[in-house]
LUMGUMAR-772735 format. One record per residue (C-alpha): residue number from 1; residue in one letter; chain; x, y, z. Coordinates in nm, 2 decimals, decimal comma. Each point is the difference from the previous one (the first is absolute). Layout:
BEGIN
<i:NUM&aa:A&ch:A&east:X&north:Y&up:Z>
...
***
This chain:
BEGIN
<i:1&aa:X&ch:A&east:9,03&north:9,39&up:10,58>
<i:2&aa:X&ch:A&east:0,06&north:-0,37&up:0,07>
<i:3&aa:X&ch:A&east:0,31&north:0,01&up:-0,21>
<i:4&aa:X&ch:A&east:0,15&north:0,29&up:0,21>
<i:5&aa:X&ch:A&east:-0,08&north:-0,19&up:0,32>
<i:6&aa:X&ch:A&east:0,17&north:-0,31&up:-0,13>
<i:7&aa:X&ch:A&east:0,31&north:0,20&up:-0,09>
<i:8&aa:X&ch:A&east:0,01&north:0,16&up:0,34>
<i:9&aa:X&ch:A&east:-0,02&north:-0,33&up:0,18>
<i:10&aa:X&ch:A&east:0,26&north:-0,16&up:-0,23>
<i:11&aa:X&ch:A&east:0,23&north:0,30&up:0,05>
<i:12&aa:X&ch:A&east:-0,03&north:0,00&up:0,38>
<i:13&aa:X&ch:A&east:0,08&north:-0,37&up:0,00>
<i:14&aa:X&ch:A&east:0,30&north:0,05&up:-0,22>
<i:15&aa:X&ch:A&east:0,12&north:0,30&up:0,21>
<i:16&aa:X&ch:A&east:-0,01&north:-0,22&up:0,31>
<i:17&aa:X&ch:A&east:0,27&north:-0,22&up:-0,17>
<i:18&aa:X&ch:A&east:0,25&north:0,28&up:-0,05>
<i:19&aa:X&ch:A&east:0,23&north:-0,11&up:0,27>
<i:20&aa:X&ch:A&east:0,36&north:-0,11&up:-0,07>
<i:21&aa:X&ch:A&east:0,08&north:-0,29&up:0,22>
<i:22&aa:X&ch:A&east:-0,35&north:-0,03&up:0,15>
<i:23&aa:X&ch:A&east:-0,20&north:0,23&up:0,22>
<i:24&aa:X&ch:A&east:0,30&north:0,05&up:0,23>
<i:25&aa:X&ch:A&east:0,22&north:0,11&up:-0,29>
<i:26&aa:X&ch:A&east:0,02&north:0,32&up:-0,19>
<i:27&aa:X&ch:A&east:-0,31&north:0,14&up:-0,17>
<i:28&aa:X&ch:A&east:0,04&north:0,03&up:-0,37>
<i:29&aa:X&ch:A&east:-0,13&north:0,36&up:-0,05>
<i:30&aa:X&ch:A&east:0,08&north:0,01&up:-0,37>
<i:31&aa:X&ch:A&east:-0,21&north:-0,31&up:-0,07>
<i:32&aa:X&ch:A&east:-0,29&north:0,13&up:0,22>
<i:33&aa:X&ch:A&east:0,01&north:0,33&up:-0,19>
<i:34&aa:X&ch:A&east:-0,01&north:-0,18&up:-0,33>
<i:35&aa:X&ch:A&east:-0,31&north:-0,19&up:0,11>
<i:36&aa:X&ch:A&east:-0,17&north:0,32&up:0,11>
<i:37&aa:X&ch:A&east:0,09&north:0,17&up:-0,33>
<i:38&aa:X&ch:A&east:-0,14&north:-0,29&up:-0,20>
<i:39&aa:X&ch:A&east:-0,32&north:0,01&up:0,21>
<i:40&aa:X&ch:A&east:-0,04&north:0,38&up:-0,06>
<i:41&aa:X&ch:A&east:0,07&north:-0,04&up:-0,37>
<i:42&aa:X&ch:A&east:-0,27&north:-0,27&up:-0,02>
<i:43&aa:X&ch:A&east:-0,25&north:0,22&up:0,18>
<i:44&aa:X&ch:A&east:0,08&north:0,30&up:-0,23>
<i:45&aa:X&ch:A&east:-0,03&north:-0,22&up:-0,31>
<i:46&aa:X&ch:A&east:-0,34&north:-0,13&up:0,13>
<i:47&aa:X&ch:A&east:-0,12&north:0,35&up:0,07>
<i:48&aa:X&ch:A&east:0,11&north:0,13&up:-0,34>
<i:49&aa:X&ch:A&east:-0,18&north:-0,29&up:-0,17>
<i:50&aa:X&ch:A&east:-0,32&north:0,07&up:0,20>
<i:51&aa:X&ch:A&east:0,02&north:0,37&up:-0,10>
<i:52&aa:X&ch:A&east:0,04&north:-0,09&up:-0,37>
<i:53&aa:X&ch:A&east:-0,29&north:-0,25&up:0,02>
<i:54&aa:X&ch:A&east:-0,22&north:0,27&up:0,16>
<i:55&aa:X&ch:A&east:0,09&north:0,26&up:-0,26>
<i:56&aa:X&ch:A&east:-0,07&north:-0,25&up:-0,28>
<i:57&aa:X&ch:A&east:-0,34&north:-0,09&up:0,15>
<i:58&aa:X&ch:A&east:-0,09&north:0,37&up:0,03>
<i:59&aa:X&ch:A&east:0,10&north:0,08&up:-0,36>
<i:60&aa:X&ch:A&east:-0,19&north:-0,31&up:-0,13>
<i:61&aa:X&ch:A&east:-0,31&north:0,10&up:0,19>
<i:62&aa:X&ch:A&east:-0,02&north:0,36&up:-0,13>
<i:63&aa:X&ch:A&east:-0,07&north:0,13&up:-0,35>
<i:64&aa:X&ch:A&east:0,23&north:0,27&up:-0,13>
<i:65&aa:X&ch:A&east:-0,15&north:0,24&up:-0,25>
<i:66&aa:X&ch:A&east:0,21&north:0,23&up:-0,22>
<i:67&aa:X&ch:A&east:-0,17&north:0,30&up:-0,13>
<i:68&aa:X&ch:A&east:0,11&north:0,26&up:-0,26>
<i:69&aa:X&ch:A&east:0,01&north:0,38&up:0,07>
<i:70&aa:X&ch:A&east:-0,37&north:0,02&up:-0,08>
<i:71&aa:X&ch:A&east:-0,10&north:-0,27&up:0,25>
<i:72&aa:X&ch:A&east:-0,07&north:-0,26&up:-0,26>
<i:73&aa:X&ch:A&east:0,10&north:-0,36&up:0,10>
<i:74&aa:X&ch:A&east:0,28&north:-0,12&up:-0,22>
<i:75&aa:X&ch:A&east:0,11&north:-0,31&up:0,19>
<i:76&aa:X&ch:A&east:-0,12&north:-0,23&up:0,28>
<i:77&aa:X&ch:A&east:0,20&north:-0,26&up:0,19>
<i:78&aa:X&ch:A&east:-0,29&north:-0,25&up:0,03>
***
């Protein structure tokens, strides 16, 4: 979660600099939107990696048994 917090603070700081000609100038909405999109992409990537990690941990912690039609064990994952 620290990485996401770091990204949020960096993005907010970057967004505050999106003025053309200083704070009294024109706000560069395209640049601000780009920063927001990059932040969202990073959050989604982080979430996807966490889901994959959790799924892998679950699969590694469980034994899978394959049985034939008669109920005899024919293979085991661990």
